[in-house]
PyMOL Python script that loads the backbone (N, CA, C, O; Angstrom):
from pymol import cmd

cmd.read_pdbstr("""\
ATOM      1  N   MET A   1     -25.935  -5.893 164.195  1.00  0.00           N
ATOM      2  CA  MET A   1     -27.270  -6.960 164.764  1.00  0.00           C
ATOM      3  C   MET A   1     -26.716  -8.128 164.112  1.00  0.00           C
ATOM      4  O   MET A   1     -26.925  -9.204 164.672  1.00  0.00           O
ATOM      5  N   GLU A   2     -26.137  -8.125 163.177  1.00  0.00           N
ATOM      6  CA  GLU A   2     -25.188  -9.161 162.763  1.00  0.00           C
ATOM      7  C   GLU A   2     -24.493 -10.299 162.893  1.00  0.00           C
ATOM      8  O   GLU A   2     -24.725 -11.300 162.215  1.00  0.00           O
ATOM      9  N   ARG A   3     -23.347 -10.198 164.017  1.00  0.00           N
ATOM     10  CA  ARG A   3     -22.520 -10.218 164.448  1.00  0.00           C
ATOM     11  C   ARG A   3     -22.551 -10.675 166.133  1.00  0.00           C
ATOM     12  O   ARG A   3     -22.288 -11.745 166.681  1.00  0.00           O
ATOM     13  N   TYR A   4     -22.943  -9.508 166.604  1.00  0.00           N
ATOM     14  CA  TYR A   4     -23.732  -9.804 168.237  1.00  0.00           C
ATOM     15  C   TYR A   4     -25.006  -9.887 168.911  1.00  0.00           C
ATOM     16  O   TYR A   4     -25.493  -9.835 170.041  1.00  0.00           O
ATOM     17  N   GLY A   5     -25.383 -10.068 167.465  1.00  0.00           N
ATOM     18  CA  GLY A   5     -26.936  -9.579 167.740  1.00  0.00           C
ATOM     19  C   GLY A   5     -27.517 -10.876 168.593  1.00  0.00           C
ATOM     20  O   GLY A   5     -28.103 -10.715 169.664  1.00  0.00           O
ATOM     21  N   ASP A   6     -27.324 -11.986 168.089  1.00  0.00           N
ATOM     22  CA  ASP A   6     -27.406 -13.443 168.899  1.00  0.00           C
ATOM     23  C   ASP A   6     -26.948 -13.956 170.657  1.00  0.00           C
ATOM     24  O   ASP A   6     -27.570 -14.831 171.259  1.00  0.00           O
ATOM     25  N   HIS A   7     -25.625 -13.110 171.309  1.00  0.00           N
ATOM     26  CA  HIS A   7     -26.273 -13.109 172.473  1.00  0.00           C
ATOM     27  C   HIS A   7     -26.658 -12.563 173.377  1.00  0.00           C
ATOM     28  O   HIS A   7     -26.403 -12.772 174.562  1.00  0.00           O
ATOM     29  N   LEU A   8     -27.514 -11.573 172.771  1.00  0.00           N
ATOM     30  CA  LEU A   8     -29.233 -11.194 173.643  1.00  0.00           C
ATOM     31  C   LEU A   8     -29.840 -11.066 173.257  1.00  0.00           C
ATOM     32  O   LEU A   8     -30.483 -10.016 173.287  1.00  0.00           O
ATOM     33  N   GLU A   9     -30.328 -12.976 171.979  1.00  0.00           N
ATOM     34  CA  GLU A   9     -31.143 -13.924 172.154  1.00  0.00           C
ATOM     35  C   GLU A   9     -31.959 -14.146 173.566  1.00  0.00           C
ATOM     36  O   GLU A   9     -31.065 -14.080 174.410  1.00  0.00           O
ATOM     37  N   GLY A  10     -33.177 -14.371 174.238  1.00  0.00           N
ATOM     38  CA  GLY A  10     -34.106 -14.900 175.173  1.00  0.00           C
ATOM     39  C   GLY A  10     -32.842 -13.761 176.198  1.00  0.00           C
ATOM     40  O   GLY A  10     -32.106 -14.434 176.919  1.00  0.00           O
ATOM     41  N   GLU A  11     -32.637 -12.421 176.256  1.00  0.00           N
ATOM     42  CA  GLU A  11     -33.240 -11.429 177.111  1.00  0.00           C
ATOM     43  C   GLU A  11     -34.261  -9.874 177.381  1.00  0.00           C
ATOM     44  O   GLU A  11     -34.263  -8.795 177.974  1.00  0.00           O
ATOM     45  N   GLY A  12     -35.391 -11.117 176.042  1.00  0.00           N
ATOM     46  CA  GLY A  12     -36.280  -9.821 176.279  1.00  0.00           C
ATOM     47  C   GLY A  12     -36.484  -8.914 175.811  1.00  0.00           C
ATOM     48  O   GLY A  12     -37.128  -8.115 176.490  1.00  0.00           O
ATOM     49  N   LEU A  13     -36.102  -8.511 174.493  1.00  0.00           N
ATOM     50  CA  LEU A  13     -35.413  -6.930 173.417  1.00  0.00           C
ATOM     51  C   LEU A  13     -35.892  -6.877 172.624  1.00  0.00           C
ATOM     52  O   LEU A  13     -35.868  -7.742 171.749  1.00  0.00           O
ATOM     53  N   SER A  14     -36.375  -6.093 172.597  1.00  0.00           N
ATOM     54  CA  SER A  14     -37.078  -5.843 170.829  1.00  0.00           C
ATOM     55  C   SER A  14     -35.569  -5.958 169.702  1.00  0.00           C
ATOM     56  O   SER A  14     -34.403  -6.041 170.087  1.00  0.00           O
ATOM     57  N   GLU A  15     -35.819  -5.943 168.967  1.00  0.00           N
ATOM     58  CA  GLU A  15     -34.888  -5.414 167.669  1.00  0.00           C
ATOM     59  C   GLU A  15     -34.174  -4.417 167.748  1.00  0.00           C
ATOM     60  O   GLU A  15     -32.994  -4.760 167.664  1.00  0.00           O
ATOM     61  N   ASP A  16     -34.373  -2.642 167.949  1.00  0.00           N
ATOM     62  CA  ASP A  16     -34.857  -1.641 168.231  1.00  0.00           C
ATOM     63  C   ASP A  16     -33.502  -1.822 169.802  1.00  0.00           C
ATOM     64  O   ASP A  16     -32.293  -1.968 169.980  1.00  0.00           O
ATOM     65  N   GLN A  17     -34.875  -1.671 170.637  1.00  0.00           N
ATOM     66  CA  GLN A  17     -33.468  -2.219 172.092  1.00  0.00           C
ATOM     67  C   GLN A  17     -32.054  -2.924 172.117  1.00  0.00           C
ATOM     68  O   GLN A  17     -31.088  -2.509 172.757  1.00  0.00           O
ATOM     69  N   ALA A  18     -32.074  -3.869 171.452  1.00  0.00           N
ATOM     70  CA  ALA A  18     -31.016  -4.112 171.395  1.00  0.00           C
ATOM     71  C   ALA A  18     -30.015  -3.722 170.486  1.00  0.00           C
ATOM     72  O   ALA A  18     -29.025  -3.645 171.213  1.00  0.00           O
ATOM     73  N   LYS A  19     -29.664  -3.431 169.359  1.00  0.00           N
ATOM     74  CA  LYS A  19     -28.860  -2.695 168.757  1.00  0.00           C
ATOM     75  C   LYS A  19     -29.598  -1.570 169.034  1.00  0.00           C
ATOM     76  O   LYS A  19     -30.370  -1.496 168.079  1.00  0.00           O
ATOM     77  N   GLU A  20     -29.806  -0.703 169.730  1.00  0.00           N
ATOM     78  CA  GLU A  20     -29.772   0.629 170.968  1.00  0.00           C
ATOM     79  C   GLU A  20     -29.148   0.051 172.068  1.00  0.00           C
ATOM     80  O   GLU A  20     -28.334   0.832 172.560  1.00  0.00           O
ATOM     81  N   PHE A  21     -29.230  -1.223 172.752  1.00  0.00           N
ATOM     82  CA  PHE A  21     -27.978  -1.794 173.769  1.00  0.00           C
ATOM     83  C   PHE A  21     -26.348  -1.968 173.397  1.00  0.00           C
ATOM     84  O   PHE A  21     -25.362  -1.811 174.117  1.00  0.00           O
ATOM     85  N   LEU A  22     -26.455  -2.332 172.063  1.00  0.00           N
ATOM     86  CA  LEU A  22     -24.759  -2.608 171.174  1.00  0.00           C
ATOM     87  C   LEU A  22     -24.362  -1.697 171.433  1.00  0.00           C
ATOM     88  O   LEU A  22     -23.380  -1.659 172.174  1.00  0.00           O
ATOM     89  N   GLY A  23     -25.166  -0.108 170.757  1.00  0.00           N
ATOM     90  CA  GLY A  23     -24.381   0.776 170.204  1.00  0.00           C
ATOM     91  C   GLY A  23     -23.935   1.338 171.980  1.00  0.00           C
ATOM     92  O   GLY A  23     -22.748   1.392 172.303  1.00  0.00           O
ATOM     93  N   ALA A  24     -24.853   1.646 172.798  1.00  0.00           N
ATOM     94  CA  ALA A  24     -24.558   1.917 173.783  1.00  0.00           C
ATOM     95  C   ALA A  24     -23.447   0.948 174.168  1.00  0.00           C
ATOM     96  O   ALA A  24     -22.503   1.721 174.330  1.00  0.00           O
ATOM     97  N   LEU A  25     -22.973  -0.328 174.422  1.00  0.00           N
ATOM     98  CA  LEU A  25     -21.443  -0.495 174.868  1.00  0.00           C
ATOM     99  C   LEU A  25     -20.175  -0.502 173.750  1.00  0.00           C
ATOM    100  O   LEU A  25     -18.969  -0.520 173.996  1.00  0.00           O
ATOM    101  N   TRP A  26     -20.966  -0.481 172.221  1.00  0.00           N
ATOM    102  CA  TRP A  26     -20.140  -0.303 171.778  1.00  0.00           C
ATOM    103  C   TRP A  26     -19.352   1.917 171.916  1.00  0.00           C
ATOM    104  O   TRP A  26     -19.515   2.402 170.797  1.00  0.00           O
ATOM    105  N   GLN A  27     -19.024   2.461 172.412  1.00  0.00           N
ATOM    106  CA  GLN A  27     -19.436   3.290 172.795  1.00  0.00           C
ATOM    107  C   GLN A  27     -18.831   3.532 173.574  1.00  0.00           C
ATOM    108  O   GLN A  27     -17.886   4.242 173.230  1.00  0.00           O
ATOM    109  N   VAL A  28     -18.878   3.237 174.821  1.00  0.00           N
ATOM    110  CA  VAL A  28     -18.598   2.474 176.410  1.00  0.00           C
ATOM    111  C   VAL A  28     -16.842   2.195 175.722  1.00  0.00           C
ATOM    112  O   VAL A  28     -15.848   2.793 176.133  1.00  0.00           O
ATOM    113  N   MET A  29     -16.854   1.131 174.597  1.00  0.00           N
ATOM    114  CA  MET A  29     -15.742   0.229 174.380  1.00  0.00           C
ATOM    115  C   MET A  29     -15.218   1.831 173.715  1.00  0.00           C
ATOM    116  O   MET A  29     -14.909   2.681 174.551  1.00  0.00           O
ATOM    117  N   VAL A  30     -15.140   2.162 172.374  1.00  0.00           N
ATOM    118  CA  VAL A  30     -15.014   3.947 172.351  1.00  0.00           C
ATOM    119  C   VAL A  30     -13.998   4.756 173.680  1.00  0.00           C
ATOM    120  O   VAL A  30     -12.808   4.966 173.915  1.00  0.00           O
ATOM    121  N   ALA A  31     -14.966   4.943 174.132  1.00  0.00           N
ATOM    122  CA  ALA A  31     -14.087   5.633 175.246  1.00  0.00           C
ATOM    123  C   ALA A  31     -13.310   4.933 175.571  1.00  0.00           C
ATOM    124  O   ALA A  31     -12.236   5.301 175.096  1.00  0.00           O
ATOM    125  N   PHE A  32     -13.163   3.657 176.426  1.00  0.00           N
ATOM    126  CA  PHE A  32     -12.514   3.250 176.803  1.00  0.00           C
ATOM    127  C   PHE A  32     -10.589   3.308 175.960  1.00  0.00           C
ATOM    128  O   PHE A  32      -9.424   3.275 176.356  1.00  0.00           O
ATOM    129  N   VAL A  33     -11.203   3.391 174.896  1.00  0.00           N
ATOM    130  CA  VAL A  33      -9.501   3.354 173.929  1.00  0.00           C
ATOM    131  C   VAL A  33      -9.395   4.804 173.581  1.00  0.00           C
ATOM    132  O   VAL A  33      -8.329   4.909 172.975  1.00  0.00           O
ATOM    133  N   ASP A  34      -9.951   5.935 173.661  1.00  0.00           N
ATOM    134  CA  ASP A  34      -9.784   6.935 173.627  1.00  0.00           C
ATOM    135  C   ASP A  34      -9.410   7.558 174.350  1.00  0.00           C
ATOM    136  O   ASP A  34      -8.990   8.664 174.011  1.00  0.00           O
ATOM    137  N   LEU A  35      -9.371   7.032 176.109  1.00  0.00           N
ATOM    138  CA  LEU A  35      -9.172   7.719 177.721  1.00  0.00           C
ATOM    139  C   LEU A  35      -6.879   6.391 177.052  1.00  0.00           C
ATOM    140  O   LEU A  35      -5.763   6.899 176.943  1.00  0.00           O
ATOM    141  N   GLY A  36      -7.151   5.344 176.906  1.00  0.00           N
ATOM    142  CA  GLY A  36      -5.842   5.019 176.202  1.00  0.00           C
ATOM    143  C   GLY A  36      -6.137   3.314 177.709  1.00  0.00           C
ATOM    144  O   GLY A  36      -5.412   2.880 178.605  1.00  0.00           O
ATOM    145  N   PHE A  37      -6.642   3.171 177.527  1.00  0.00           N
ATOM    146  CA  PHE A  37      -7.131   2.157 178.486  1.00  0.00           C
ATOM    147  C   PHE A  37      -6.054   0.682 177.403  1.00  0.00           C
ATOM    148  O   PHE A  37      -6.040   0.830 176.181  1.00  0.00           O
ATOM    149  N   SER A  38      -5.514  -0.196 177.837  1.00  0.00           N
ATOM    150  CA  SER A  38      -5.269  -1.497 177.906  1.00  0.00           C
ATOM    151  C   SER A  38      -6.380  -2.753 178.330  1.00  0.00           C
ATOM    152  O   SER A  38      -7.045  -3.006 179.335  1.00  0.00           O
ATOM    153  N   VAL A  39      -6.187  -3.401 176.947  1.00  0.00           N
ATOM    154  CA  VAL A  39      -7.830  -5.182 177.933  1.00  0.00           C
ATOM    155  C   VAL A  39      -6.248  -5.848 178.018  1.00  0.00           C
ATOM    156  O   VAL A  39      -6.454  -6.667 178.914  1.00  0.00           O
ATOM    157  N   ARG A  40      -4.717  -6.028 177.636  1.00  0.00           N
ATOM    158  CA  ARG A  40      -3.652  -6.723 177.496  1.00  0.00           C
ATOM    159  C   ARG A  40      -3.906  -7.173 179.674  1.00  0.00           C
ATOM    160  O   ARG A  40      -3.950  -6.504 180.707  1.00  0.00           O
ATOM    161  N   ALA A  41      -3.948  -7.839 179.507  1.00  0.00           N
ATOM    162  CA  ALA A  41      -3.510  -8.672 180.216  1.00  0.00           C
ATOM    163  C   ALA A  41      -1.830  -8.538 181.192  1.00  0.00           C
ATOM    164  O   ALA A  41      -0.648  -8.627 180.860  1.00  0.00           O
ATOM    165  N   GLY A  42      -2.698  -8.239 182.744  1.00  0.00           N
ATOM    166  CA  GLY A  42      -1.241  -7.703 183.426  1.00  0.00           C
ATOM    167  C   GLY A  42      -0.013  -6.166 182.997  1.00  0.00           C
ATOM    168  O   GLY A  42       1.191  -5.940 183.125  1.00  0.00           O
ATOM    169  N   ASP A  43      -1.224  -5.436 182.458  1.00  0.00           N
ATOM    170  CA  ASP A  43      -1.789  -3.584 181.880  1.00  0.00           C
ATOM    171  C   ASP A  43      -1.500  -3.548 183.431  1.00  0.00           C
ATOM    172  O   ASP A  43      -1.707  -4.405 184.290  1.00  0.00           O
ATOM    173  N   LYS A  44      -1.019  -2.430 183.504  1.00  0.00           N
ATOM    174  CA  LYS A  44      -1.366  -1.100 184.795  1.00  0.00           C
ATOM    175  C   LYS A  44      -1.649  -0.494 184.566  1.00  0.00           C
ATOM    176  O   LYS A  44      -1.047  -0.137 183.553  1.00  0.00           O
ATOM    177  N   PHE A  45      -2.674   0.398 184.925  1.00  0.00           N
ATOM    178  CA  PHE A  45      -3.172   1.910 184.914  1.00  0.00           C
ATOM    179  C   PHE A  45      -2.121   2.698 184.600  1.00  0.00           C
ATOM    180  O   PHE A  45      -2.179   3.552 183.715  1.00  0.00           O
ATOM    181  N   ASN A  46      -0.818   2.398 185.495  1.00  0.00           N
ATOM    182  CA  ASN A  46       0.870   3.516 185.629  1.00  0.00           C
ATOM    183  C   ASN A  46       1.179   2.880 185.937  1.00  0.00           C
ATOM    184  O   ASN A  46       0.597   2.069 186.657  1.00  0.00           O
ATOM    185  N   PRO A  47       3.193   2.833 185.289  1.00  0.00           N
ATOM    186  CA  PRO A  47       3.738   2.382 186.123  1.00  0.00           C
ATOM    187  C   PRO A  47       4.335   1.845 187.961  1.00  0.00           C
ATOM    188  O   PRO A  47       5.077   1.008 188.474  1.00  0.00           O
ATOM    189  N   LYS A  48       3.210   3.240 188.477  1.00  0.00           N
ATOM    190  CA  LYS A  48       3.458   2.900 189.428  1.00  0.00           C
ATOM    191  C   LYS A  48       2.288   2.856 190.114  1.00  0.00           C
ATOM    192  O   LYS A  48       2.589   3.163 191.267  1.00  0.00           O
ATOM    193  N   SER A  49       0.916   2.609 190.041  1.00  0.00           N
ATOM    194  CA  SER A  49       0.086   1.257 189.840  1.00  0.00           C
ATOM    195  C   SER A  49       0.203   0.122 190.250  1.00  0.00           C
ATOM    196  O   SER A  49       0.960  -0.662 189.676  1.00  0.00           O
ATOM    197  N   ASP A  50      -0.710  -0.331 191.628  1.00  0.00           N
ATOM    198  CA  ASP A  50      -1.133  -1.830 192.224  1.00  0.00           C
ATOM    199  C   ASP A  50      -1.956  -2.412 192.016  1.00  0.00           C
ATOM    200  O   ASP A  50      -2.465  -3.393 192.558  1.00  0.00           O
ATOM    201  N   ILE A  51      -2.340  -1.390 190.520  1.00  0.00           N
ATOM    202  CA  ILE A  51      -4.020  -1.969 189.750  1.00  0.00           C
ATOM    203  C   ILE A  51      -4.029  -2.489 188.607  1.00  0.00           C
ATOM    204  O   ILE A  51      -3.166  -1.972 187.896  1.00  0.00           O
ATOM    205  N   GLY A  52      -4.590  -3.250 188.119  1.00  0.00           N
ATOM    206  CA  GLY A  52      -4.269  -3.255 186.504  1.00  0.00           C
ATOM    207  C   GLY A  52      -6.317  -3.265 186.112  1.00  0.00           C
ATOM    208  O   GLY A  52      -7.352  -2.768 186.558  1.00  0.00           O
ATOM    209  N   MET A  53      -5.672  -4.546 184.583  1.00  0.00           N
ATOM    210  CA  MET A  53      -7.114  -4.548 184.192  1.00  0.00           C
ATOM    211  C   MET A  53      -7.256  -5.346 184.372  1.00  0.00           C
ATOM    212  O   MET A  53      -8.465  -5.489 184.549  1.00  0.00           O
ATOM    213  N   ASP A  54      -6.492  -6.657 184.545  1.00  0.00           N
ATOM    214  CA  ASP A  54      -7.199  -7.833 185.800  1.00  0.00           C
ATOM    215  C   ASP A  54      -8.083  -7.027 186.581  1.00  0.00           C
ATOM    216  O   ASP A  54      -9.235  -6.799 186.212  1.00  0.00           O
ATOM    217  N   ASP A  55      -7.567  -6.559 187.708  1.00  0.00           N
ATOM    218  CA  ASP A  55      -8.333  -6.265 188.747  1.00  0.00           C
ATOM    219  C   ASP A  55      -9.347  -5.088 188.010  1.00  0.00           C
ATOM    220  O   ASP A  55      -9.905  -4.585 188.986  1.00  0.00           O
ATOM    221  N   VAL A  56      -9.548  -4.820 187.539  1.00  0.00           N
ATOM    222  CA  VAL A  56     -11.075  -4.187 186.928  1.00  0.00           C
ATOM    223  C   VAL A  56     -12.268  -4.856 186.251  1.00  0.00           C
ATOM    224  O   VAL A  56     -13.408  -4.406 186.140  1.00  0.00           O
ATOM    225  N   LEU A  57     -11.756  -6.078 185.801  1.00  0.00           N
ATOM    226  CA  LEU A  57     -12.012  -7.044 185.198  1.00  0.00           C
ATOM    227  C   LEU A  57     -13.017  -8.535 185.990  1.00  0.00           C
ATOM    228  O   LEU A  57     -13.884  -9.302 185.572  1.00  0.00           O
ATOM    229  N   GLN A  58     -12.666  -8.443 186.618  1.00  0.00           N
ATOM    230  CA  GLN A  58     -12.396  -9.749 187.934  1.00  0.00           C
ATOM    231  C   GLN A  58     -13.976  -9.358 189.062  1.00  0.00           C
ATOM    232  O   GLN A  58     -14.667 -10.163 189.686  1.00  0.00           O
ATOM    233  N   TYR A  59     -14.093  -8.052 188.975  1.00  0.00           N
ATOM    234  CA  TYR A  59     -15.215  -7.448 189.369  1.00  0.00           C
ATOM    235  C   TYR A  59     -16.433  -6.738 187.840  1.00  0.00           C
ATOM    236  O   TYR A  59     -17.397  -6.037 188.148  1.00  0.00           O
ATOM    237  N   LEU A  60     -16.209  -6.999 186.685  1.00  0.00           N
ATOM    238  CA  LEU A  60     -17.009  -7.472 185.417  1.00  0.00           C
ATOM    239  C   LEU A  60     -17.419  -8.668 185.517  1.00  0.00           C
ATOM    240  O   LEU A  60     -18.608  -8.896 185.743  1.00  0.00           O
ATOM    241  N   CYS A  61     -16.603  -9.552 185.384  1.00  0.00           N
ATOM    242  CA  CYS A  61     -17.060 -11.642 184.940  1.00  0.00           C
ATOM    243  C   CYS A  61     -17.064 -11.369 186.844  1.00  0.00           C
ATOM    244  O   CYS A  61     -16.315 -10.989 187.744  1.00  0.00           O
ATOM    245  N   LEU A  62     -18.524 -11.892 186.606  1.00  0.00           N
ATOM    246  CA  LEU A  62     -18.680 -11.881 188.460  1.00  0.00           C
ATOM    247  C   LEU A  62     -18.775 -13.942 188.224  1.00  0.00           C
ATOM    248  O   LEU A  62     -18.816 -14.750 189.151  1.00  0.00           O
ATOM    249  N   GLU A  63     -18.783 -14.222 186.930  1.00  0.00           N
ATOM    250  CA  GLU A  63     -19.361 -15.829 187.010  1.00  0.00           C
ATOM    251  C   GLU A  63     -17.586 -16.142 187.237  1.00  0.00           C
ATOM    252  O   GLU A  63     -16.713 -15.275 187.280  1.00  0.00           O
ATOM    253  N   ASP A  64     -17.369 -17.849 187.376  1.00  0.00           N
ATOM    254  CA  ASP A  64     -16.664 -18.183 187.279  1.00  0.00           C
ATOM    255  C   ASP A  64     -15.956 -18.692 186.710  1.00  0.00           C
ATOM    256  O   ASP A  64     -15.864 -19.872 187.048  1.00  0.00           O
ATOM    257  N   THR A  65     -14.853 -18.189 185.344  1.00  0.00           N
ATOM    258  CA  THR A  65     -14.270 -17.678 184.284  1.00  0.00           C
ATOM    259  C   THR A  65     -13.549 -19.792 183.818  1.00  0.00           C
ATOM    260  O   THR A  65     -12.553 -20.202 184.415  1.00  0.00           O
ATOM    261  N   ALA A  66     -14.128 -20.515 182.995  1.00  0.00           N
ATOM    262  CA  ALA A  66     -12.563 -21.020 183.072  1.00  0.00           C
ATOM    263  C   ALA A  66     -11.445 -20.755 182.996  1.00  0.00           C
ATOM    264  O   ALA A  66     -11.389 -19.525 182.984  1.00  0.00           O
ATOM    265  N   PRO A  67     -10.194 -21.287 182.916  1.00  0.00           N
ATOM    266  CA  PRO A  67      -8.793 -20.735 183.328  1.00  0.00           C
ATOM    267  C   PRO A  67      -8.385 -20.601 181.890  1.00  0.00           C
ATOM    268  O   PRO A  67      -7.437 -19.840 181.695  1.00  0.00           O
ATOM    269  N   GLU A  68      -9.014 -21.305 180.643  1.00  0.00           N
ATOM    270  CA  GLU A  68      -9.081 -21.929 179.849  1.00  0.00           C
ATOM    271  C   GLU A  68      -9.321 -20.749 178.806  1.00  0.00           C
ATOM    272  O   GLU A  68      -8.860 -20.843 177.668  1.00  0.00           O
ATOM    273  N   THR A  69     -10.157 -19.476 179.274  1.00  0.00           N
ATOM    274  CA  THR A  69     -10.995 -18.293 179.097  1.00  0.00           C
ATOM    275  C   THR A  69      -9.880 -17.007 179.081  1.00  0.00           C
ATOM    276  O   THR A  69      -9.435 -16.230 178.237  1.00  0.00           O
ATOM    277  N   VAL A  70      -9.693 -17.277 180.610  1.00  0.00           N
ATOM    278  CA  VAL A  70      -9.045 -16.525 181.054  1.00  0.00           C
ATOM    279  C   VAL A  70      -7.103 -16.162 180.777  1.00  0.00           C
ATOM    280  O   VAL A  70      -6.259 -16.959 181.187  1.00  0.00           O
ATOM    281  N   ALA A  71      -6.707 -14.794 180.003  1.00  0.00           N
ATOM    282  CA  ALA A  71      -5.619 -14.695 179.322  1.00  0.00           C
ATOM    283  C   ALA A  71      -4.491 -15.046 180.627  1.00  0.00           C
ATOM    284  O   ALA A  71      -4.717 -14.650 181.771  1.00  0.00           O
ATOM    285  N   SER A  72      -3.863 -15.453 180.443  1.00  0.00           N
ATOM    286  CA  SER A  72      -2.256 -15.338 180.950  1.00  0.00           C
ATOM    287  C   SER A  72      -1.204 -14.363 181.392  1.00  0.00           C
ATOM    288  O   SER A  72      -0.527 -13.589 180.715  1.00  0.00           O
ATOM    289  N   LEU A  73      -1.225 -14.588 182.731  1.00  0.00           N
ATOM    290  CA  LEU A  73      -0.288 -12.633 182.546  1.00  0.00           C
ATOM    291  C   LEU A  73       1.414 -12.648 182.236  1.00  0.00           C
ATOM    292  O   LEU A  73       2.251 -11.762 182.416  1.00  0.00           O
ATOM    293  N   LYS A  74       1.582 -14.375 181.564  1.00  0.00           N
ATOM    294  CA  LYS A  74       2.614 -13.899 180.350  1.00  0.00           C
ATOM    295  C   LYS A  74       2.815 -13.576 180.243  1.00  0.00           C
ATOM    296  O   LYS A  74       4.016 -13.581 180.515  1.00  0.00           O
ATOM    297  N   THR A  75       2.186 -12.261 179.483  1.00  0.00           N
ATOM    298  CA  THR A  75       1.579 -12.379 177.900  1.00  0.00           C
ATOM    299  C   THR A  75       2.685 -11.203 178.156  1.00  0.00           C
ATOM    300  O   THR A  75       3.708 -11.058 177.486  1.00  0.00           O
ATOM    301  N   ASP A  76       2.333 -10.503 179.110  1.00  0.00           N
ATOM    302  CA  ASP A  76       2.378  -8.648 179.400  1.00  0.00           C
ATOM    303  C   ASP A  76       3.966  -8.063 178.577  1.00  0.00           C
ATOM    304  O   ASP A  76       4.343  -6.895 178.479  1.00  0.00           O
ATOM    305  N   LYS A  77       4.635  -9.265 178.092  1.00  0.00           N
ATOM    306  CA  LYS A  77       5.824  -8.999 177.251  1.00  0.00           C
ATOM    307  C   LYS A  77       5.817  -8.845 175.958  1.00  0.00           C
ATOM    308  O   LYS A  77       6.650  -8.477 175.129  1.00  0.00           O
ATOM    309  N   GLN A  78       4.669  -9.211 175.928  1.00  0.00           N
ATOM    310  CA  GLN A  78       4.760  -9.526 174.433  1.00  0.00           C
ATOM    311  C   GLN A  78       4.102  -8.272 173.630  1.00  0.00           C
ATOM    312  O   GLN A  78       3.554  -7.340 174.218  1.00  0.00           O
ATOM    313  N   LYS A  79       4.191  -8.339 172.568  1.00  0.00           N
ATOM    314  CA  LYS A  79       3.726  -6.953 171.522  1.00  0.00           C
ATOM    315  C   LYS A  79       1.745  -7.406 171.160  1.00  0.00           C
ATOM    316  O   LYS A  79       1.303  -8.555 171.171  1.00  0.00           O
ATOM    317  N   GLU A  80       1.169  -6.517 170.965  1.00  0.00           N
ATOM    318  CA  GLU A  80      -0.137  -7.121 170.377  1.00  0.00           C
ATOM    319  C   GLU A  80      -0.344  -6.961 168.532  1.00  0.00           C
ATOM    320  O   GLU A  80      -0.052  -6.176 167.630  1.00  0.00           O
ATOM    321  N   PRO A  81      -0.656  -7.549 168.623  1.00  0.00           N
ATOM    322  CA  PRO A  81       0.067  -8.027 167.110  1.00  0.00           C
ATOM    323  C   PRO A  81      -0.661  -6.643 166.309  1.00  0.00           C
ATOM    324  O   PRO A  81      -0.472  -6.455 165.107  1.00  0.00           O
TER     325      PRO A  81
END
""", "prot")
cmd.dss("prot")
cmd.show_as("cartoon", "prot")
cmd.util.cbc("prot")
cmd.orient("prot")
């Protein structure tokens, strides 16, 4: 709650509900990691696929996103830190 609780302010959630929501969101993220999903820009689901994380993210981010907040496709050859 200390780190991400402020992102839920104004949503009308009790503290217990906010904790439960953040816990559930964390479990979803852990599941994606366990399945081997990468979130690097330009990554494809498999070498023969035309669909990648960028394609999925466009459906998750329904609002127009400022270009400076979107990862460049030119980073796909860089190593992750």
